[in-house]
C-alpha positions as CSV (number, residue, x, y, z in Angstrom):
1,M,0.0,0.0,0.0
2,A,1.3,3.4,-1.0
3,G,-0.5,5.5,1.6
4,S,0.4,5.4,5.3
5,E,-1.9,6.1,8.3
6,K,-0.2,9.5,8.4
7,E,-1.3,10.2,4.8
8,V,-4.9,9.1,5.7
9,S,-4.8,11.4,8.7
10,D,-3.4,14.3,6.6
11,L,-6.1,13.7,3.9
12,C,-8.8,13.6,6.6
13,M,-7.5,16.9,8.1
14,S,-7.5,18.6,4.8
15,C,-10.9,17.4,3.7
16,G,-13.5,18.0,6.4
17,L,-16.5,16.7,4.4
18,C,-17.7,14.9,7.5
19,C,-17.2,17.9,9.7
20,D,-18.6,20.7,7.6
21,G,-22.0,19.1,7.1
22,T,-21.5,18.0,3.5
23,L,-21.9,14.3,4.3
24,F,-24.0,14.4,7.4
25,P,-26.3,16.8,9.3
26,Y,-25.2,15.4,12.7
27,G,-22.5,13.6,14.6
28,F,-23.3,10.9,17.1
29,I,-22.7,11.1,20.9
30,R,-22.5,7.5,22.1
31,D,-22.6,7.9,25.9
32,E,-22.3,10.3,28.8
33,A,-18.5,10.4,28.7
34,D,-18.7,11.3,25.0
35,K,-21.3,14.0,25.9
36,K,-18.8,15.5,28.4
37,V,-16.1,15.6,25.7
38,A,-18.6,17.3,23.4
39,D,-19.6,19.8,26.1
40,D,-16.0,20.6,26.9
41,L,-15.5,21.4,23.2
42,G,-18.6,23.6,23.2
43,L,-20.4,21.4,20.7
44,P,-24.2,21.9,21.0
45,V,-25.6,18.5,21.8
46,T,-29.3,17.8,21.1
47,E,-31.5,14.8,21.5
48,I,-33.4,13.5,18.4
49,K,-35.4,10.3,18.6
50,E,-33.7,9.3,21.8
51,K,-30.2,9.7,20.3
52,L,-27.7,12.3,21.4
53,L,-26.2,14.2,18.5
54,F,-24.3,17.4,17.7
55,K,-25.2,19.5,14.7
56,L,-22.9,19.9,11.8
57,P,-21.1,21.9,10.6
58,C,-19.0,21.3,13.7
59,T,-18.1,24.4,15.6
60,C,-14.5,23.0,15.9
61,F,-14.2,23.0,12.1
62,S,-12.5,26.0,10.5
63,G,-11.1,24.7,7.3
64,S,-9.7,21.8,9.3
65,C,-10.4,20.4,12.7
66,T,-9.3,22.7,15.5
67,A,-9.8,19.9,18.0
68,Y,-7.9,17.1,16.2
69,D,-5.2,16.8,18.8
70,K,-7.7,17.1,21.7
71,P,-10.2,14.7,23.2
72,R,-13.1,14.5,20.6
73,P,-16.3,12.6,20.5
74,Y,-15.8,9.0,19.5
75,T,-17.5,9.5,16.1
76,C,-14.9,12.1,15.2
77,S,-12.0,9.7,15.5
78,A,-13.8,6.5,14.4
79,F,-15.4,7.7,11.2
80,F,-13.7,7.1,7.9
81,C,-15.4,8.0,4.6
82,P,-16.0,5.2,2.1
83,P,-12.9,6.1,-0.1
84,I,-10.7,5.9,3.0
85,K,-12.4,2.7,4.2
86,K,-11.8,1.1,0.8
87,Y,-8.1,2.1,0.9
88,R,-7.7,0.8,4.5
89,S,-9.3,-2.5,3.5
90,G,-7.1,-2.9,0.5
91,E,-9.9,-2.5,-2.1
92,Q,-8.3,0.6,-3.7
93,A,-5.0,2.5,-3.7
94,F,-4.5,5.5,-1.6
95,E,-4.2,7.7,-4.7
96,E,-7.7,6.6,-5.8
97,A,-9.2,7.6,-2.4
98,E,-7.4,10.9,-2.5
99,Q,-8.6,11.6,-6.0
100,Q,-12.2,10.7,-5.1
101,V,-12.1,13.1,-2.1
102,R,-10.5,15.8,-4.2
103,L,-13.2,15.4,-7.0
104,F,-16.0,15.5,-4.5
105,R,-14.7,18.6,-2.7
106,E,-13.9,20.4,-6.0
107,H,-17.3,19.8,-7.4
108,R,-19.0,21.0,-4.2
109,D,-16.8,24.2,-4.3
110,K,-17.6,24.7,-8.0
111,L,-21.3,24.6,-7.2
112,V,-21.0,27.2,-4.4
113,K,-18.9,29.4,-6.7
114,A,-21.4,29.2,-9.6
115,A,-24.2,30.1,-7.1
116,S,-22.3,33.1,-6.0
117,Q,-22.8,34.6,-9.5
118,F,-26.5,35.1,-8.4
119,P,-26.6,38.0,-5.9
120,E,-29.5,36.4,-4.1
121,L,-27.5,33.2,-3.6
122,A,-24.1,34.7,-2.9
123,G,-22.8,34.0,0.6
124,L,-24.8,30.8,1.1
125,S,-22.9,27.8,2.4
126,F,-23.0,24.6,0.5
127,I,-25.5,23.2,2.9
128,E,-27.8,26.2,2.7
129,L,-27.6,26.1,-1.1
130,R,-28.2,22.4,-1.4
131,D,-31.2,22.6,0.9
132,L,-32.6,25.6,-1.0
133,L,-32.3,23.9,-4.3
134,E,-33.8,20.7,-3.0
135,E,-36.7,22.5,-1.4
136,S,-37.4,24.4,-4.7
137,A,-37.0,21.5,-7.1
138,E,-40.8,21.4,-7.8
139,D,-40.9,25.1,-8.7
140,E,-40.5,25.3,-12.5
141,T,-39.6,29.0,-12.5
142,Y,-36.9,28.4,-9.9
143,V,-35.5,25.4,-11.7
144,S,-35.5,27.2,-15.0
145,K,-33.6,30.2,-13.5
146,Y,-31.0,28.0,-11.7
147,R,-30.8,25.1,-14.2
148,Q,-27.0,25.2,-14.3
149,L,-27.0,24.8,-10.5
150,Y,-29.4,22.0,-10.6
151,L,-27.3,20.2,-13.2
152,M,-24.2,20.7,-11.0
153,L,-26.2,19.4,-8.0
154,F,-27.1,16.3,-10.0
155,I,-23.5,15.7,-10.9
156,F,-22.5,16.2,-7.2
157,R,-25.1,13.6,-6.1
158,D,-23.8,11.2,-8.8
159,I,-20.2,11.6,-7.3
160,Y,-21.6,11.1,-3.9
161,S,-23.5,7.9,-5.0
162,R,-20.4,6.5,-6.6
163,Y,-17.8,7.2,-4.0
164,F,-19.3,8.5,-0.7
165,K,-22.7,6.9,-0.2
166,P,-22.3,4.9,3.1
167,A,-23.1,1.2,3.2
168,D,-26.5,0.5,4.8
169,R,-24.8,-0.4,8.1
170,D,-23.1,3.0,8.2
171,K,-26.1,5.2,7.4
172,L,-27.1,7.8,9.9
173,V,-30.7,7.1,11.0
174,V,-32.4,10.0,12.8
């Protein structure tokens, strides 16, 4: 294997898709000790359907994890995205995982940049933009006006489905 655990760690630190809300709306808190760690970091913990969660984007994420070298909730250190899981299991080379992560992030960033050309959408985060587009997908006028963004969102979802969609056992159920 070409990539080491340090390379995996460096890729995770530079990525942040699991921290910034792109992949998930929440992070899990597994027990009271984990809740204390989250509280100590200032993460807003909430209960939904009898599960303790913290909302993403994480308040400790600012381009990279600012709590990476501190005690973090278990989910933060235990989660690996599907490309990294496939690398770690020997299913693909590190370079493939790195390329998949880069492609996903680049396409997300292109979508946000394209949206910024519309004054009414400028300044929206990816999550806000994605939610707005999804909520307005039945409005023909809206779809017509922002068709380029809908096409980009379709491509983004395709990349997600190919490389990042979690296995059923890994899905967040809230």
